[in-house]
PDB file of N, H, CA, C and O in Angstrom:
ATOM      1  N   MET A   1      94.658  85.209 113.716  1.00  0.00           N
ATOM      2  CA  MET A   1      94.965  85.752 112.410  1.00  0.00           C
ATOM      3  C   MET A   1      93.726  86.360 111.755  1.00  0.00           C
ATOM      4  O   MET A   1      93.834  87.089 110.769  1.00  0.00           O
ATOM      5  N   ARG A   2      92.576  86.063 112.293  1.00  0.00           N
ATOM      6  H   ARG A   2      92.489  85.471 113.094  1.00  0.00           H
ATOM      7  CA  ARG A   2      91.348  86.565 111.689  1.00  0.00           C
ATOM      8  C   ARG A   2      91.294  88.094 111.719  1.00  0.00           C
ATOM      9  O   ARG A   2      90.882  88.712 110.738  1.00  0.00           O
ATOM     10  N   ALA A   3      91.707  88.717 112.840  1.00  0.00           N
ATOM     11  H   ALA A   3      92.043  88.215 113.637  1.00  0.00           H
ATOM     12  CA  ALA A   3      91.626  90.175 112.943  1.00  0.00           C
ATOM     13  C   ALA A   3      92.622  90.850 112.018  1.00  0.00           C
ATOM     14  O   ALA A   3      92.338  91.919 111.477  1.00  0.00           O
ATOM     15  N   ILE A   4      93.798  90.234 111.826  1.00  0.00           N
ATOM     16  H   ILE A   4      94.029  89.366 112.265  1.00  0.00           H
ATOM     17  CA  ILE A   4      94.755  90.814 110.895  1.00  0.00           C
ATOM     18  C   ILE A   4      94.163  90.819 109.497  1.00  0.00           C
ATOM     19  O   ILE A   4      94.322  91.784 108.749  1.00  0.00           O
ATOM     20  N   ALA A   5      93.475  89.727 109.145  1.00  0.00           N
ATOM     21  H   ALA A   5      93.347  88.943 109.752  1.00  0.00           H
ATOM     22  CA  ALA A   5      92.816  89.698 107.842  1.00  0.00           C
ATOM     23  C   ALA A   5      91.723  90.754 107.773  1.00  0.00           C
ATOM     24  O   ALA A   5      91.530  91.377 106.729  1.00  0.00           O
ATOM     25  N   GLY A   6      91.007  90.961 108.875  1.00  0.00           N
ATOM     26  H   GLY A   6      91.164  90.454 109.723  1.00  0.00           H
ATOM     27  CA  GLY A   6      89.975  91.988 108.913  1.00  0.00           C
ATOM     28  C   GLY A   6      90.575  93.380 108.767  1.00  0.00           C
ATOM     29  O   GLY A   6      90.049  94.209 108.025  1.00  0.00           O
ATOM     30  N   GLU A   7      91.665  93.639 109.467  1.00  0.00           N
ATOM     31  H   GLU A   7      92.092  92.966 110.071  1.00  0.00           H
ATOM     32  CA  GLU A   7      92.340  94.929 109.358  1.00  0.00           C
ATOM     33  C   GLU A   7      92.886  95.116 107.944  1.00  0.00           C
ATOM     34  O   GLU A   7      92.786  96.201 107.370  1.00  0.00           O
ATOM     35  N   GLY A   8      93.459  94.061 107.395  1.00  0.00           N
ATOM     36  H   GLY A   8      93.541  93.180 107.861  1.00  0.00           H
ATOM     37  CA  GLY A   8      93.985  94.135 106.028  1.00  0.00           C
ATOM     38  C   GLY A   8      92.887  94.355 105.007  1.00  0.00           C
ATOM     39  O   GLY A   8      93.070  95.097 104.042  1.00  0.00           O
ATOM     40  N   GLY A   9      91.746  93.714 105.215  1.00  0.00           N
ATOM     41  H   GLY A   9      91.598  93.111 105.999  1.00  0.00           H
ATOM     42  CA  GLY A   9      90.624  93.894 104.306  1.00  0.00           C
ATOM     43  C   GLY A   9      90.081  95.316 104.349  1.00  0.00           C
ATOM     44  O   GLY A   9      89.766  95.903 103.314  1.00  0.00           O
ATOM     45  N   ALA A  10      89.976  95.866 105.565  1.00  0.00           N
ATOM     46  H   ALA A  10      90.232  95.388 106.406  1.00  0.00           H
ATOM     47  CA  ALA A  10      89.508  97.248 105.697  1.00  0.00           C
ATOM     48  C   ALA A  10      90.506  98.216 105.066  1.00  0.00           C
ATOM     49  O   ALA A  10      90.116  99.189 104.421  1.00  0.00           O
ATOM     50  N   LEU A  11      91.795  97.941 105.257  1.00  0.00           N
ATOM     51  H   LEU A  11      92.112  97.150 105.780  1.00  0.00           H
ATOM     52  CA  LEU A  11      92.816  98.787 104.637  1.00  0.00           C
ATOM     53  C   LEU A  11      92.725  98.719 103.115  1.00  0.00           C
ATOM     54  O   LEU A  11      92.838  99.740 102.437  1.00  0.00           O
ATOM     55  N   PHE A  12      92.520  97.516 102.580  1.00  0.00           N
ATOM     56  H   PHE A  12      92.428  96.687 103.131  1.00  0.00           H
ATOM     57  CA  PHE A  12      92.376  97.364 101.134  1.00  0.00           C
ATOM     58  C   PHE A  12      91.224  98.207 100.602  1.00  0.00           C
ATOM     59  O   PHE A  12      91.393  98.959  99.642  1.00  0.00           O
ATOM     60  N   TRP A  13      90.051  98.086 101.224  1.00  0.00           N
ATOM     61  H   TRP A  13      89.913  97.476 102.005  1.00  0.00           H
ATOM     62  CA  TRP A  13      88.897  98.816 100.718  1.00  0.00           C
ATOM     63  C   TRP A  13      89.066 100.323 100.847  1.00  0.00           C
ATOM     64  O   TRP A  13      88.646 101.071  99.964  1.00  0.00           O
ATOM     65  N   ASN A  14      89.675 100.774 101.935  1.00  0.00           N
ATOM     66  H   ASN A  14      90.016 100.166 102.653  1.00  0.00           H
ATOM     67  CA  ASN A  14      89.918 102.214 102.091  1.00  0.00           C
ATOM     68  C   ASN A  14      90.889 102.723 101.038  1.00  0.00           C
ATOM     69  O   ASN A  14      90.668 103.788 100.461  1.00  0.00           O
ATOM     70  N   MET A  15      91.963 101.980 100.776  1.00  0.00           N
ATOM     71  H   MET A  15      92.143 101.115 101.245  1.00  0.00           H
ATOM     72  CA  MET A  15      92.942 102.395  99.771  1.00  0.00           C
ATOM     73  C   MET A  15      92.347 102.326  98.367  1.00  0.00           C
ATOM     74  O   MET A  15      92.609 103.194  97.535  1.00  0.00           O
ATOM     75  N   HIS A  16      91.552 101.302  98.107  1.00  0.00           N
ATOM     76  H   HIS A  16      91.338 100.597  98.783  1.00  0.00           H
ATOM     77  CA  HIS A  16      90.921 101.151  96.791  1.00  0.00           C
ATOM     78  C   HIS A  16      89.937 102.288  96.534  1.00  0.00           C
ATOM     79  O   HIS A  16      89.865 102.827  95.430  1.00  0.00           O
ATOM     80  N   ARG A  17      89.187 102.639  97.562  1.00  0.00           N
ATOM     81  H   ARG A  17      89.245 102.201  98.459  1.00  0.00           H
ATOM     82  CA  ARG A  17      88.220 103.734  97.425  1.00  0.00           C
ATOM     83  C   ARG A  17      88.925 105.077  97.232  1.00  0.00           C
ATOM     84  O   ARG A  17      88.482 105.903  96.433  1.00  0.00           O
ATOM     85  N   ALA A  18      90.016 105.295  97.960  1.00  0.00           N
ATOM     86  H   ALA A  18      90.375 104.624  98.609  1.00  0.00           H
ATOM     87  CA  ALA A  18      90.708 106.589  97.918  1.00  0.00           C
ATOM     88  C   ALA A  18      91.577 106.765  96.680  1.00  0.00           C
ATOM     89  O   ALA A  18      91.686 107.872  96.154  1.00  0.00           O
ATOM     90  N   HIS A  19      92.210 105.664  96.200  1.00  0.00           N
ATOM     91  H   HIS A  19      92.122 104.764  96.627  1.00  0.00           H
ATOM     92  CA  HIS A  19      93.209 105.799  95.141  1.00  0.00           C
ATOM     93  C   HIS A  19      92.836 105.112  93.836  1.00  0.00           C
ATOM     94  O   HIS A  19      93.580 105.202  92.860  1.00  0.00           O
ATOM     95  N   GLY A  20      91.708 104.435  93.802  1.00  0.00           N
ATOM     96  H   GLY A  20      91.103 104.362  94.595  1.00  0.00           H
ATOM     97  CA  GLY A  20      91.253 103.818  92.561  1.00  0.00           C
ATOM     98  C   GLY A  20      91.924 102.497  92.254  1.00  0.00           C
ATOM     99  O   GLY A  20      92.789 102.032  92.996  1.00  0.00           O
ATOM    100  N   GLU A  21      91.515 101.905  91.154  1.00  0.00           N
ATOM    101  H   GLU A  21      90.813 102.283  90.551  1.00  0.00           H
ATOM    102  CA  GLU A  21      91.990 100.583  90.740  1.00  0.00           C
ATOM    103  C   GLU A  21      93.491 100.557  90.490  1.00  0.00           C
ATOM    104  O   GLU A  21      94.153  99.575  90.825  1.00  0.00           O
ATOM    105  N   ALA A  22      94.031 101.603  89.914  1.00  0.00           N
ATOM    106  H   ALA A  22      93.493 102.401  89.642  1.00  0.00           H
ATOM    107  CA  ALA A  22      95.443 101.604  89.518  1.00  0.00           C
ATOM    108  C   ALA A  22      96.391 101.984  90.649  1.00  0.00           C
ATOM    109  O   ALA A  22      97.524 101.501  90.670  1.00  0.00           O
ATOM    110  N   GLY A  23      95.977 102.827  91.588  1.00  0.00           N
ATOM    111  H   GLY A  23      95.057 103.219  91.572  1.00  0.00           H
ATOM    112  CA  GLY A  23      96.920 103.363  92.558  1.00  0.00           C
ATOM    113  C   GLY A  23      96.876 102.771  93.950  1.00  0.00           C
ATOM    114  O   GLY A  23      97.664 103.185  94.800  1.00  0.00           O
ATOM    115  N   TRP A  24      95.997 101.824  94.225  1.00  0.00           N
ATOM    116  H   TRP A  24      95.357 101.487  93.534  1.00  0.00           H
ATOM    117  CA  TRP A  24      95.846 101.336  95.587  1.00  0.00           C
ATOM    118  C   TRP A  24      96.978 100.439  96.042  1.00  0.00           C
ATOM    119  O   TRP A  24      97.290 100.407  97.232  1.00  0.00           O
ATOM    120  N   LYS A  25      97.609  99.701  95.117  1.00  0.00           N
ATOM    121  H   LYS A  25      97.355  99.727  94.151  1.00  0.00           H
ATOM    122  CA  LYS A  25      98.611  98.705  95.516  1.00  0.00           C
ATOM    123  C   LYS A  25      99.831  99.329  96.180  1.00  0.00           C
ATOM    124  O   LYS A  25     100.299  98.834  97.205  1.00  0.00           O
ATOM    125  N   ASP A  26     100.343 100.400  95.612  1.00  0.00           N
ATOM    126  H   ASP A  26      99.962 100.802  94.779  1.00  0.00           H
ATOM    127  CA  ASP A  26     101.532 101.042  96.180  1.00  0.00           C
ATOM    128  C   ASP A  26     101.237 101.642  97.549  1.00  0.00           C
ATOM    129  O   ASP A  26     102.063 101.546  98.456  1.00  0.00           O
ATOM    130  N   LYS A  27     100.080 102.255  97.707  1.00  0.00           N
ATOM    131  H   LYS A  27      99.409 102.334  96.970  1.00  0.00           H
ATOM    132  CA  LYS A  27      99.700 102.844  98.992  1.00  0.00           C
ATOM    133  C   LYS A  27      99.463 101.764 100.049  1.00  0.00           C
ATOM    134  O   LYS A  27      99.826 101.940 101.212  1.00  0.00           O
ATOM    135  N   PHE A  28      98.856 100.654  99.648  1.00  0.00           N
ATOM    136  H   PHE A  28      98.561 100.510  98.703  1.00  0.00           H
ATOM    137  CA  PHE A  28      98.610  99.528 100.545  1.00  0.00           C
ATOM    138  C   PHE A  28      99.930  98.952 101.050  1.00  0.00           C
ATOM    139  O   PHE A  28     100.106  98.726 102.247  1.00  0.00           O
ATOM    140  N   ARG A  29     100.850  98.719 100.123  1.00  0.00           N
ATOM    141  H   ARG A  29     100.708  98.902  99.150  1.00  0.00           H
ATOM    142  CA  ARG A  29     102.159  98.164 100.480  1.00  0.00           C
ATOM    143  C   ARG A  29     102.943  99.131 101.371  1.00  0.00           C
ATOM    144  O   ARG A  29     103.576  98.711 102.339  1.00  0.00           O
ATOM    145  N   ALA A  30     102.902 100.413 101.045  1.00  0.00           N
ATOM    146  H   ALA A  30     102.388 100.755 100.258  1.00  0.00           H
ATOM    147  CA  ALA A  30     103.618 101.406 101.850  1.00  0.00           C
ATOM    148  C   ALA A  30     103.078 101.452 103.274  1.00  0.00           C
ATOM    149  O   ALA A  30     103.847 101.570 104.229  1.00  0.00           O
ATOM    150  N   LYS A  31     101.773 101.359 103.417  1.00  0.00           N
ATOM    151  H   LYS A  31     101.149 101.263 102.641  1.00  0.00           H
ATOM    152  CA  LYS A  31     101.167 101.383 104.752  1.00  0.00           C
ATOM    153  C   LYS A  31     101.621 100.189 105.578  1.00  0.00           C
ATOM    154  O   LYS A  31     101.983 100.344 106.745  1.00  0.00           O
ATOM    155  N   LEU A  32     101.606  99.000 104.985  1.00  0.00           N
ATOM    156  H   LEU A  32     101.313  98.874 104.038  1.00  0.00           H
ATOM    157  CA  LEU A  32     101.986  97.799 105.732  1.00  0.00           C
ATOM    158  C   LEU A  32     103.487  97.712 105.988  1.00  0.00           C
ATOM    159  O   LEU A  32     103.901  97.366 107.094  1.00  0.00           O
ATOM    160  N   GLU A  33     104.299  98.018 104.994  1.00  0.00           N
ATOM    161  H   GLU A  33     103.962  98.300 104.096  1.00  0.00           H
ATOM    162  CA  GLU A  33     105.742  97.827 105.126  1.00  0.00           C
ATOM    163  C   GLU A  33     106.454  98.992 105.803  1.00  0.00           C
ATOM    164  O   GLU A  33     107.437  98.785 106.516  1.00  0.00           O
ATOM    165  N   THR A  34     105.981 100.186 105.594  1.00  0.00           N
ATOM    166  H   THR A  34     105.182 100.353 105.016  1.00  0.00           H
ATOM    167  CA  THR A  34     106.699 101.347 106.110  1.00  0.00           C
ATOM    168  C   THR A  34     106.019 101.937 107.337  1.00  0.00           C
ATOM    169  O   THR A  34     106.642 102.076 108.390  1.00  0.00           O
ATOM    170  N   ASP A  35     104.772 102.276 107.207  1.00  0.00           N
ATOM    171  H   ASP A  35     104.267 102.163 106.351  1.00  0.00           H
ATOM    172  CA  ASP A  35     104.087 102.991 108.277  1.00  0.00           C
ATOM    173  C   ASP A  35     103.912 102.133 109.526  1.00  0.00           C
ATOM    174  O   ASP A  35     104.210 102.595 110.627  1.00  0.00           O
ATOM    175  N   LEU A  36     103.439 100.903 109.383  1.00  0.00           N
ATOM    176  H   LEU A  36     103.198 100.528 108.488  1.00  0.00           H
ATOM    177  CA  LEU A  36     103.233 100.054 110.560  1.00  0.00           C
ATOM    178  C   LEU A  36     104.544  99.612 111.196  1.00  0.00           C
ATOM    179  O   LEU A  36     104.606  99.432 112.412  1.00  0.00           O
ATOM    180  N   MET A  37     105.589  99.433 110.398  1.00  0.00           N
ATOM    181  H   MET A  37     105.538  99.579 109.410  1.00  0.00           H
ATOM    182  CA  MET A  37     106.875  99.019 110.956  1.00  0.00           C
ATOM    183  C   MET A  37     107.589 100.160 111.667  1.00  0.00           C
ATOM    184  O   MET A  37     108.484  99.921 112.478  1.00  0.00           O
ATOM    185  N   SER A  38     107.202 101.398 111.373  1.00  0.00           N
ATOM    186  H   SER A  38     106.475 101.592 110.715  1.00  0.00           H
ATOM    187  CA  SER A  38     107.809 102.535 112.052  1.00  0.00           C
ATOM    188  C   SER A  38     107.088 102.852 113.363  1.00  0.00           C
ATOM    189  O   SER A  38     107.464 103.789 114.068  1.00  0.00           O
ATOM    190  N   ARG A  39     106.074 102.088 113.684  1.00  0.00           N
ATOM    191  H   ARG A  39     105.769 101.327 113.111  1.00  0.00           H
ATOM    192  CA  ARG A  39     105.315 102.296 114.919  1.00  0.00           C
ATOM    193  C   ARG A  39     105.482 101.095 115.845  1.00  0.00           C
ATOM    194  O   ARG A  39     106.000 100.051 115.448  1.00  0.00           O
ATOM    195  N   GLU A  40     105.043 101.261 117.061  1.00  0.00           N
ATOM    196  H   GLU A  40     104.622 102.108 117.385  1.00  0.00           H
ATOM    197  CA  GLU A  40     105.120 100.186 118.042  1.00  0.00           C
ATOM    198  C   GLU A  40     103.834  99.368 117.940  1.00  0.00           C
ATOM    199  O   GLU A  40     102.801  99.768 118.477  1.00  0.00           O
ATOM    200  N   LEU A  41     103.891  98.237 117.263  1.00  0.00           N
ATOM    201  H   LEU A  41     104.730  97.912 116.827  1.00  0.00           H
ATOM    202  CA  LEU A  41     102.715  97.429 116.979  1.00  0.00           C
ATOM    203  C   LEU A  41     102.307  96.610 118.199  1.00  0.00           C
ATOM    204  O   LEU A  41     103.122  95.892 118.778  1.00  0.00           O
ATOM    205  N   MET A  42     101.037  96.725 118.581  1.00  0.00           N
ATOM    206  H   MET A  42     100.375  97.309 118.110  1.00  0.00           H
ATOM    207  CA  MET A  42     100.487  95.973 119.714  1.00  0.00           C
ATOM    208  C   MET A  42      99.228  95.262 119.250  1.00  0.00           C
ATOM    209  O   MET A  42      98.527  95.738 118.357  1.00  0.00           O
ATOM    210  N   PHE A  43      98.950  94.134 119.854  1.00  0.00           N
ATOM    211  H   PHE A  43      99.519  93.748 120.580  1.00  0.00           H
ATOM    212  CA  PHE A  43      97.756  93.374 119.535  1.00  0.00           C
ATOM    213  C   PHE A  43      96.753  93.500 120.667  1.00  0.00           C
ATOM    214  O   PHE A  43      97.124  93.422 121.838  1.00  0.00           O
ATOM    215  N   LEU A  44      95.508  93.689 120.334  1.00  0.00           N
ATOM    216  H   LEU A  44      95.206  93.752 119.383  1.00  0.00           H
ATOM    217  CA  LEU A  44      94.431  93.666 121.317  1.00  0.00           C
ATOM    218  C   LEU A  44      93.847  92.255 121.263  1.00  0.00           C
ATOM    219  O   LEU A  44      93.264  91.851 120.257  1.00  0.00           O
ATOM    220  N   MET A  45      94.011  91.516 122.353  1.00  0.00           N
ATOM    221  H   MET A  45      94.484  91.844 123.170  1.00  0.00           H
ATOM    222  CA  MET A  45      93.611  90.111 122.396  1.00  0.00           C
ATOM    223  C   MET A  45      92.266  89.963 123.109  1.00  0.00           C
ATOM    224  O   MET A  45      91.900  90.766 123.966  1.00  0.00           O
ATOM    225  N   GLY A  46      91.549  88.914 122.726  1.00  0.00           N
ATOM    226  H   GLY A  46      91.847  88.261 122.030  1.00  0.00           H
ATOM    227  CA  GLY A  46      90.279  88.623 123.367  1.00  0.00           C
ATOM    228  C   GLY A  46      89.796  87.235 122.998  1.00  0.00           C
ATOM    229  O   GLY A  46      90.419  86.547 122.189  1.00  0.00           O
ATOM    230  N   ASN A  47      88.696  86.828 123.586  1.00  0.00           N
ATOM    231  H   ASN A  47      88.190  87.387 124.243  1.00  0.00           H
ATOM    232  CA  ASN A  47      88.088  85.545 123.237  1.00  0.00           C
ATOM    233  C   ASN A  47      86.588  85.748 123.087  1.00  0.00           C
ATOM    234  O   ASN A  47      86.069  86.831 123.354  1.00  0.00           O
ATOM    235  N   ILE A  48      85.901  84.703 122.660  1.00  0.00           N
ATOM    236  H   ILE A  48      86.323  83.823 122.444  1.00  0.00           H
ATOM    237  CA  ILE A  48      84.455  84.781 122.495  1.00  0.00           C
ATOM    238  C   ILE A  48      83.801  83.725 123.381  1.00  0.00           C
ATOM    239  O   ILE A  48      84.452  82.768 123.801  1.00  0.00           O
ATOM    240  N   HIS A  49      82.536  83.902 123.657  1.00  0.00           N
ATOM    241  H   HIS A  49      82.008  84.680 123.317  1.00  0.00           H
ATOM    242  CA  HIS A  49      81.875  83.022 124.618  1.00  0.00           C
ATOM    243  C   HIS A  49      81.804  81.570 124.164  1.00  0.00           C
ATOM    244  O   HIS A  49      81.760  80.675 125.008  1.00  0.00           O
ATOM    245  N   ARG A  50      81.790  81.305 122.865  1.00  0.00           N
ATOM    246  H   ARG A  50      81.826  82.032 122.179  1.00  0.00           H
ATOM    247  CA  ARG A  50      81.718  79.918 122.386  1.00  0.00           C
ATOM    248  C   ARG A  50      83.050  79.189 122.549  1.00  0.00           C
ATOM    249  O   ARG A  50      83.070  77.968 122.707  1.00  0.00           O
ATOM    250  N   LEU A  51      84.160  79.925 122.512  1.00  0.00           N
ATOM    251  H   LEU A  51      84.144  80.917 122.384  1.00  0.00           H
ATOM    252  CA  LEU A  51      85.496  79.329 122.626  1.00  0.00           C
ATOM    253  C   LEU A  51      86.275  80.039 123.733  1.00  0.00           C
ATOM    254  O   LEU A  51      87.202  80.791 123.435  1.00  0.00           O
ATOM    255  N   PRO A  52      85.928  79.823 124.985  1.00  0.00           N
ATOM    256  CA  PRO A  52      86.570  80.571 126.065  1.00  0.00           C
ATOM    257  C   PRO A  52      88.045  80.228 126.270  1.00  0.00           C
ATOM    258  O   PRO A  52      88.774  81.008 126.883  1.00  0.00           O
ATOM    259  N   ASP A  53      88.499  79.076 125.769  1.00  0.00           N
ATOM    260  H   ASP A  53      87.907  78.442 125.271  1.00  0.00           H
ATOM    261  CA  ASP A  53      89.896  78.682 125.937  1.00  0.00           C
ATOM    262  C   ASP A  53      90.795  79.197 124.826  1.00  0.00           C
ATOM    263  O   ASP A  53      92.016  79.070 124.922  1.00  0.00           O
ATOM    264  N   ARG A  54      90.238  79.763 123.792  1.00  0.00           N
ATOM    265  H   ARG A  54      89.246  79.866 123.714  1.00  0.00           H
ATOM    266  CA  ARG A  54      91.029  80.231 122.651  1.00  0.00           C
ATOM    267  C   ARG A  54      91.043  81.752 122.612  1.00  0.00           C
ATOM    268  O   ARG A  54      90.009  82.413 122.710  1.00  0.00           O
ATOM    269  N   TRP A  55      92.243  82.276 122.467  1.00  0.00           N
ATOM    270  H   TRP A  55      93.083  81.739 122.387  1.00  0.00           H
ATOM    271  CA  TRP A  55      92.425  83.720 122.370  1.00  0.00           C
ATOM    272  C   TRP A  55      92.735  84.070 120.930  1.00  0.00           C
ATOM    273  O   TRP A  55      93.382  83.301 120.221  1.00  0.00           O
ATOM    274  N   MET A  56      92.272  85.234 120.499  1.00  0.00           N
ATOM    275  H   MET A  56      91.746  85.860 121.076  1.00  0.00           H
ATOM    276  CA  MET A  56      92.532  85.666 119.134  1.00  0.00           C
ATOM    277  C   MET A  56      92.855  87.152 119.126  1.00  0.00           C
ATOM    278  O   MET A  56      92.567  87.881 120.075  1.00  0.00           O
ATOM    279  N   ILE A  57      93.461  87.576 118.030  1.00  0.00           N
ATOM    280  H   ILE A  57      93.695  86.984 117.259  1.00  0.00           H
ATOM    281  CA  ILE A  57      93.768  88.985 117.867  1.00  0.00           C
ATOM    282  C   ILE A  57      92.482  89.683 117.435  1.00  0.00           C
ATOM    283  O   ILE A  57      91.927  89.382 116.378  1.00  0.00           O
ATOM    284  N   ILE A  58      92.017  90.609 118.256  1.00  0.00           N
ATOM    285  H   ILE A  58      92.467  90.853 119.115  1.00  0.00           H
ATOM    286  CA  ILE A  58      90.789  91.335 117.968  1.00  0.00           C
ATOM    287  C   ILE A  58      91.090  92.536 117.072  1.00  0.00           C
ATOM    288  O   ILE A  58      90.344  92.828 116.137  1.00  0.00           O
ATOM    289  N   SER A  59      92.180  93.221 117.367  1.00  0.00           N
ATOM    290  H   SER A  59      92.785  92.984 118.127  1.00  0.00           H
ATOM    291  CA  SER A  59      92.517  94.411 116.605  1.00  0.00           C
ATOM    292  C   SER A  59      94.006  94.697 116.728  1.00  0.00           C
ATOM    293  O   SER A  59      94.695  94.120 117.569  1.00  0.00           O
ATOM    294  N   LEU A  60      94.484  95.583 115.892  1.00  0.00           N
ATOM    295  H   LEU A  60      93.924  96.052 115.209  1.00  0.00           H
ATOM    296  CA  LEU A  60      95.860  96.059 115.957  1.00  0.00           C
ATOM    297  C   LEU A  60      95.853  97.474 116.502  1.00  0.00           C
ATOM    298  O   LEU A  60      94.993  98.282 116.152  1.00  0.00           O
ATOM    299  N   PHE A  61      96.801  97.762 117.347  1.00  0.00           N
ATOM    300  H   PHE A  61      97.499  97.106 117.631  1.00  0.00           H
ATOM    301  CA  PHE A  61      96.941  99.089 117.922  1.00  0.00           C
ATOM    302  C   PHE A  61      98.369  99.519 117.663  1.00  0.00           C
ATOM    303  O   PHE A  61      99.303  98.824 118.064  1.00  0.00           O
ATOM    304  N   TYR A  62      98.559 100.643 117.005  1.00  0.00           N
ATOM    305  H   TYR A  62      97.800 101.208 116.679  1.00  0.00           H
ATOM    306  CA  TYR A  62      99.913 101.042 116.636  1.00  0.00           C
ATOM    307  C   TYR A  62     100.153 102.520 116.903  1.00  0.00           C
ATOM    308  O   TYR A  62     100.045 103.352 116.002  1.00  0.00           O
ATOM    309  N   PRO A  63     100.486 102.840 118.170  1.00  0.00           N
ATOM    310  CA  PRO A  63     100.846 104.221 118.487  1.00  0.00           C
ATOM    311  C   PRO A  63     102.253 104.517 117.956  1.00  0.00           C
ATOM    312  O   PRO A  63     102.989 103.582 117.638  1.00  0.00           O
ATOM    313  N   PRO A  64     102.639 105.772 117.854  1.00  0.00           N
ATOM    314  CA  PRO A  64     104.003 106.087 117.424  1.00  0.00           C
ATOM    315  C   PRO A  64     105.021 105.511 118.407  1.00  0.00           C
ATOM    316  O   PRO A  64     104.749 105.416 119.603  1.00  0.00           O
ATOM    317  N   LYS A  65     106.190 105.130 117.900  1.00  0.00           N
ATOM    318  H   LYS A  65     106.411 105.207 116.928  1.00  0.00           H
ATOM    319  CA  LYS A  65     107.236 104.612 118.777  1.00  0.00           C
ATOM    320  C   LYS A  65     107.701 105.709 119.722  1.00  0.00           C
ATOM    321  O   LYS A  65     107.773 106.882 119.359  1.00  0.00           O
ATOM    322  N   ARG A  66     108.009 105.299 120.930  1.00  0.00           N
ATOM    323  H   ARG A  66     107.951 104.346 121.225  1.00  0.00           H
ATOM    324  CA  ARG A  66     108.525 106.252 121.905  1.00  0.00           C
ATOM    325  C   ARG A  66     109.993 106.531 121.609  1.00  0.00           C
ATOM    326  O   ARG A  66     110.739 105.637 121.209  1.00  0.00           O
ATOM    327  N   LYS A  67     110.386 107.751 121.806  1.00  0.00           N
ATOM    328  H   LYS A  67     109.780 108.477 122.131  1.00  0.00           H
ATOM    329  CA  LYS A  67     111.788 108.105 121.622  1.00  0.00           C
ATOM    330  C   LYS A  67     112.579 107.623 122.833  1.00  0.00           C
ATOM    331  O   LYS A  67     112.136 107.747 123.975  1.00  0.00           O
ATOM    332  N   GLN A  68     113.746 107.077 122.560  1.00  0.00           N
ATOM    333  H   GLN A  68     114.105 106.977 121.633  1.00  0.00           H
ATOM    334  CA  GLN A  68     114.603 106.610 123.641  1.00  0.00           C
ATOM    335  C   GLN A  68     115.199 107.820 124.359  1.00  0.00           C
ATOM    336  O   GLN A  68     115.866 108.653 123.747  1.00  0.00           O
ATOM    337  N   VAL A  69     114.952 107.901 125.638  1.00  0.00           N
ATOM    338  H   VAL A  69     114.410 107.224 126.136  1.00  0.00           H
ATOM    339  CA  VAL A  69     115.480 108.999 126.441  1.00  0.00           C
ATOM    340  C   VAL A  69     116.650 108.455 127.245  1.00  0.00           C
ATOM    341  O   VAL A  69     116.521 107.470 127.972  1.00  0.00           O
ATOM    342  N   ALA A  70     117.763 109.097 127.104  1.00  0.00           N
ATOM    343  H   ALA A  70     117.867 109.897 126.513  1.00  0.00           H
ATOM    344  CA  ALA A  70     118.954 108.661 127.835  1.00  0.00           C
ATOM    345  C   ALA A  70     118.873 109.184 129.267  1.00  0.00           C
ATOM    346  O   ALA A  70     119.399 110.250 129.584  1.00  0.00           O
ATOM    347  N   ALA A  71     118.214 108.422 130.113  1.00  0.00           N
ATOM    348  H   ALA A  71     117.786 107.555 129.855  1.00  0.00           H
ATOM    349  CA  ALA A  71     118.094 108.803 131.519  1.00  0.00           C
ATOM    350  C   ALA A  71     119.312 108.271 132.268  1.00  0.00           C
ATOM    351  O   ALA A  71     119.572 107.067 132.259  1.00  0.00           O
ATOM    352  N   PRO A  72     120.047 109.150 132.905  1.00  0.00           N
ATOM    353  CA  PRO A  72     121.219 108.657 133.644  1.00  0.00           C
ATOM    354  C   PRO A  72     120.792 107.806 134.828  1.00  0.00           C
ATOM    355  O   PRO A  72     119.890 108.175 135.580  1.00  0.00           O
ATOM    356  N   GLN A  73     121.440 106.681 134.984  1.00  0.00           N
ATOM    357  H   GLN A  73     122.173 106.382 134.373  1.00  0.00           H
ATOM    358  CA  GLN A  73     121.125 105.793 136.096  1.00  0.00           C
ATOM    359  C   GLN A  73     121.939 106.230 137.297  1.00  0.00           C
ATOM    360  O   GLN A  73     123.140 106.481 137.193  1.00  0.00           O
ATOM    361  N   ILE A  74     121.288 106.317 138.413  1.00  0.00           N
ATOM    362  H   ILE A  74     120.313 106.113 138.498  1.00  0.00           H
ATOM    363  CA  ILE A  74     121.969 106.717 139.662  1.00  0.00           C
ATOM    364  C   ILE A  74     122.727 105.505 140.192  1.00  0.00           C
ATOM    365  O   ILE A  74     122.162 104.415 140.281  1.00  0.00           O
ATOM    366  N   PRO A  75     124.002 105.682 140.545  1.00  0.00           N
ATOM    367  CA  PRO A  75     124.753 104.537 141.049  1.00  0.00           C
ATOM    368  C   PRO A  75     124.168 104.027 142.368  1.00  0.00           C
ATOM    369  O   PRO A  75     123.672 104.798 143.189  1.00  0.00           O
ATOM    370  N   LEU A  76     124.240 102.735 142.543  1.00  0.00           N
ATOM    371  H   LEU A  76     124.643 102.108 141.876  1.00  0.00           H
ATOM    372  CA  LEU A  76     123.681 102.100 143.739  1.00  0.00           C
ATOM    373  C   LEU A  76     124.529 102.396 144.962  1.00  0.00           C
ATOM    374  O   LEU A  76     123.993 102.624 146.047  1.00  0.00           O
ATOM    375  N   PHE A  77     125.856 102.396 144.801  1.00  0.00           N
ATOM    376  H   PHE A  77     126.291 102.211 143.920  1.00  0.00           H
ATOM    377  CA  PHE A  77     126.745 102.643 145.948  1.00  0.00           C
ATOM    378  C   PHE A  77     127.621 103.828 145.694  1.00  0.00           C
ATOM    379  O   PHE A  77     128.435 104.189 146.544  1.00  0.00           O
TER     380      PHE A  77
END
């Protein structure tokens, strides 16, 4: 959960810097609720040398969702 907090913190500061004290909240919420949910969210996992048995989320990766292509399946028989 540490990386999600890091990503959220960076998003907060970027939105606060770009939109000011009054306008950052709506843009922050829109990014988390709308933009990230419309993409295919993936986690980049890793560990550190002090805790080799514990895995954590290092970063979020969110490419656009792939469009479903209706590929006809060839019959087996």
